[in-house]
Structure formats: C-alpha cells, structure tokens
RODODREN-67512 format. One record per atom (N, C-alpha, C): x negated, y, z; residue in one letter. Coordinates in steps of 0.2 Angstrom, whole numbers, plus 5000, padded with zeros to 4 digits. Example, Ala and Ser with C-alpha at 12.3 -4.5 7.8 and 13.67 -1.06 7.14 Angstrom:
REM RODODREN-67512
493449725039A
493849785039A
493449845039A
493649895035S
493249955036S
493650005039S
This chain:
REM RODODREN-67512
451455565544M
451355575539M
450655625539M
450255585538G
449455635537G
449455695530G
448955735532V
448655775527V
448555735519V
448355685521N
448055655514N
448755645510N
449255595515E
449955585511E
450255645508E
450155695511I
450455755510I
450155775501I
449455795501W
448955785495W
449555755489W
449355695492A
449555625486A
450255645485A
450855655488N
451555675487N
451355725482N
451055805483R
451055855481R
450755835473R
450355775471L
449855775467L
450555735462L
450855675466V
451355655460V
451755705459V
452155745462A
452655785461A
452355835456A
451955855457G
451555905451G
451555975454G
451455975459T
451656055462T
450956065465T
450356005463Q
449656035466Q
449156005459Q
448656015461M
448055985455M
447555945458M
447355905454W
446755875458W
446155915458W
446055975455N
445356015455N
445556035462N
445856065463K
446056085472K
446056045477K
446055995476V
445955955483V
445255945484V
445155965491P
444655965494P
443955895493P
443455905492A
442955845491A
443055795495A
442955835502S
443055785507S
443555735506S
444155735505R
444955715503R
445055655500R
444455655493K
444655635487K
444655565488K
444255535489E
444055465487E
444855435490E
444955455499T
445555425502T
446055445498T
446155475494I
446755505491I
446855475487I
446255465483K
446355395476K
446355335479K
446355325483E
446455255488E
447355265489E
447555315491I
448255315493I
448555295487I
448355345480L
448755345475L
448755255471L
447955245472A
447855165470A
448455125474A
448555135478Q
449155095483Q
449755105479Q
450055155479R
450355175475R
450755135467R
450055135466V
450055105457V
450155015460V
449754985463A
449954905468A
450754915468A
450854975472D
451454955474D
452154965469D
452054985465G
452455005458G
452755085460G
452455115463K
452755155464K
452555235460K
452155215457I
451755255450I
451555205447I
451155225439S
450955195435S
450355215435S
449955145432A
449155175431A
449155225427A
449655245422E
449355305416E
449355375419E
450055365427R
450155425431R
449455425434R
449255395436F
448555395440F
448055415439F
447955405430V
447455435427V
447555515423V
448255535425E
448555605423E
448355635428E
448355605434I
448255675440I
447455665443I
447155605443T
446255595444T
446055615437T
446155615431G
445855605426G
445255565426G
445255485430E
444655455430E
445155385432E
444855335429P
445255275425P
445455245431P
445855195434L
446255175439L
445555095443L
445155105447D
444755065448D
445155015453D
445254945450I
445754895453I
445454875458I
444854875461N
444354855466N
444354905472N
444654965471M
444955015476M
445254975483M
C-alpha cells in the first residue's frame, strides 16, 4: 500500500482532512477516491464531502 492509498484511507475514515493533503498528491488521491466510488466502496456524496468538489466521472 502506497502513501496515496494511506491518505485516501484516512480521508474516508475521517482521521485526516482534505486541506491537509499535499498539493502534489491531490490529483492521484482524487483518482483513488473516484475509483472507490466506481467500485461501490464509497458514495459520490462521500467523495464530495471529502474533497469539496463534484465527482468528475471522466477521471
């Protein structure tokens, strides 16, 4: 498991906040979270709660 996966896990668990994610990791973590939505692991609403941005289904 890589650092980006760890960040994603912590964001989903609520132990870390999006504004604390390093800018250099945000795009990759958004892709991981979008994949979790596609896989049914989190909802699109949870994606928005975490990132503060709408889910781009073309990610």
